C-alpha positions in Angstrom: 45.4 34.7 -23.4 44.9 32.3 -26.4 44.9 28.9 -26.1 46.1 26.6 -29.0 43.4 23.4 -28.9 41.6 21.3 -30.8 38.1 20.3 -31.7 37.7 16.2 -33.0 33.7 15.3 -34.1 32.6 12.1 -33.7 32.1 10.3 -37.3 28.2 9.9 -35.8 25.9 12.3 -35.9 26.2 14.8 -33.6 22.9 14.8 -31.6 21.7 17.6 -28.6 22.5 14.8 -25.8 26.4 14.3 -27.6 28.4 15.8 -25.5 31.3 17.5 -25.5 34.2 16.0 -23.7 37.0 19.3 -22.9 40.5 18.3 -21.0 43.6 20.1 -20.1 46.6 18.2 -19.6 49.0 18.4 -16.5 52.9 20.6 -16.7 55.2 20.1 -19.3 52.8 17.5 -21.6 50.1 18.4 -24.4 47.0 18.7 -25.9 47.4 14.9 -27.0 47.9 13.5 -23.5 44.5 13.0 -22.0 42.9 11.8 -25.5 43.6 7.9 -24.7 40.9 8.4 -21.6 38.4 9.2 -23.5 37.1 6.0 -24.4 36.0 6.1 -20.8 32.8 7.6 -22.8 32.0 4.9 -24.9 29.2 7.0 -26.3 30.1 8.7 -29.3 31.6 12.7 -27.7 33.7 15.6 -29.4 36.1 16.2 -28.1 37.8 19.8 -27.0 41.5 19.3 -26.0 42.9 22.9 -24.4 46.5 23.5 -24.4 48.7 25.3 -22.0 50.6 28.8 -23.8 53.7 28.4 -21.0 56.1 26.3 -22.7 57.4 24.1 -20.1 59.7 20.9 -20.1 59.3 19.4 -23.5 55.4 20.4 -23.2 53.7 23.2 -22.4 51.7 24.7 -18.8 49.1 26.9 -17.9 50.5 28.6 -15.1 53.9 28.8 -13.7 53.0 27.9 -9.9 55.6 29.9 -8.1 53.4 32.1 -5.9 56.6 33.9 -4.6 56.4 37.1 -6.3 52.9 36.9 -6.7 49.4 35.6 -4.6 48.3 32.0 -6.3 45.0 34.1 -7.4 47.5 36.5 -9.4 48.8 33.5 -10.8 45.6 31.1 -11.4 42.9 33.8 -11.7 43.0 35.2 -14.6 43.9 31.5 -16.4 40.4 30.5 -14.5 39.0 33.0 -16.3 40.9 32.7 -19.7 40.0 29.0 -20.1 35.9 29.6 -19.3 35.9 33.2 -21.8 37.5 31.0 -24.7 36.0 27.5 -24.6 32.6 29.5 -25.0 34.1 31.5 -27.6 33.8 28.2 -29.1 31.4 26.6 -28.3 29.6 29.5 -29.6 31.5 30.0 -32.4 30.6 26.0 -33.6 26.7 26.6 -32.7 28.0 23.5 -30.0 27.3 25.7 -26.7 24.1 23.7 -25.9 25.5 20.2 -25.7 26.0 19.0 -22.1 29.8 19.8 -20.8 32.1 17.4 -18.8 35.6 18.7 -18.2 38.5 16.3 -17.7 41.7 17.9 -15.8 44.8 16.4 -15.1 47.3 18.3 -12.0 47.4 21.8 -13.0 44.5 20.7 -15.5 42.8 19.5 -12.7 43.4 22.6 -10.9 41.6 24.5 -13.7 38.8 21.5 -13.6 37.8 21.7 -10.1 37.9 25.4 -9.8 35.0 25.7 -12.7 33.2 23.6 -11.6 32.6 26.0 -8.9 32.9 29.2 -10.0 30.8 28.1 -13.0 28.6 25.2 -11.7 26.2 25.8 -14.3 27.7 25.4 -17.5 29.2 21.6 -16.7 27.1 18.6 -16.6 30.4 16.8 -14.6 33.8 17.6 -13.5 36.8 14.7 -13.8 39.3 15.9 -11.3 42.9 13.8 -11.8 45.7 14.0 -9.2 44.6 17.8 -8.4 43.3 20.1 -5.7 41.5 23.1 -4.7 43.1 26.5 -4.6 42.4 28.4 -1.5 41.5 31.4 -3.1 38.5 29.9 -5.0 37.5 28.0 -1.6 37.1 31.2 0.0 35.4 32.7 -3.2 32.6 30.4 -3.9 29.6 31.5 -3.0 26.2 28.3 -3.2 23.9 29.4 -5.9 20.7 27.8 -4.8 19.8 27.8 -8.5 21.6 25.4 -9.9 22.5 21.9 -10.8 26.1 21.6 -9.9 28.0 19.6 -11.8 28.7 15.4 -10.5 32.5 15.4 -9.6 35.3 12.1 -10.2 38.2 12.3 -7.7 40.9 10.4 -7.4 44.5 10.9 -5.8 47.8 8.8 -5.6 48.2 7.4 -2.1 52.2 8.3 -2.7 51.9 11.3 -5.0 54.7 14.1 -4.2 52.6 16.8 -5.0 49.1 16.3 -3.8 48.9 14.0 -0.7 45.6 12.1 -0.3 44.7 14.3 2.5 44.7 17.4 -0.6 41.8 14.6 -2.1 39.5 14.1 1.4 39.7 18.0 2.0 38.8 18.3 -1.6 36.2 15.9 -0.8 35.0 17.0 2.0 34.0 20.6 0.8 32.7 19.8 -2.0 30.3 17.7 -0.9 29.4 20.7 2.1 28.5 22.5 -0.5 26.2 20.0 -2.0 28.2 18.5 -4.7 27.9 14.9 -5.2 31.2 13.9 -5.3 33.4 10.1 -6.1 36.4 9.6 -4.4 38.9 6.8 -4.8 42.5 6.8 -3.9 44.8 4.7 -5.9 47.9 2.9 -5.3 49.9 5.2 -7.6 52.3 8.3 -7.8 51.6 11.8 -9.4 49.5 9.4 -12.3 46.0 7.9 -13.6 46.1 4.2 -12.3 44.2 1.7 -14.3 41.6 1.0 -11.3 41.1 4.7 -12.2 39.9 4.1 -15.7 37.6 1.2 -14.8 36.3 3.2 -12.3 35.3 6.3 -14.2 33.5 4.5 -16.6 31.3 2.7 -14.1 30.9 6.3 -12.9 30.1 7.7 -15.9 27.9 5.2 -17.6 25.8 6.6 -15.1 25.9 10.5 -16.1 25.8 9.4 -19.8 
């Protein structure tokens, strides 16, 4: 699987500590969608925006959430692996693979973000999970890695979200904390989206990470 992407460098000189922020959008959107959020970092960052390869509505999706003919693992599993491989290939090609990495995902992108954070924990500095969930097969296959420093995770959920109820975010948070992850979890008065308070909370959270 090949995904369209855009790699944007800051105007400032890239240093060893310059973070890479990888974004993955939700269904029906594209790789422009999450760019406005990157001001939360308040520091120069390398931006890597990944776009799903399945046309959906006016945009794209990373996978079709139809598990009637295939299992969740058969549908989502290959996407997680393909995204991981392509991101690594891009970073190695650009000679920036050693920069600190953050992944920010919304909805489908959030599902991929938390999956990558669990399956490849030593790879990331932090994961930002906006209105997503933990795939059951990832939960079952995750193995604690005592020799790896886990990424810190920010989880936001809308209290009126028709796709992922607050209990979904609470379950994800409980699971991550049980396995040694440091998690910031908040529920916001919104549906399936990003509340303005989410943005301010993210800024405060990131000031201690970057």
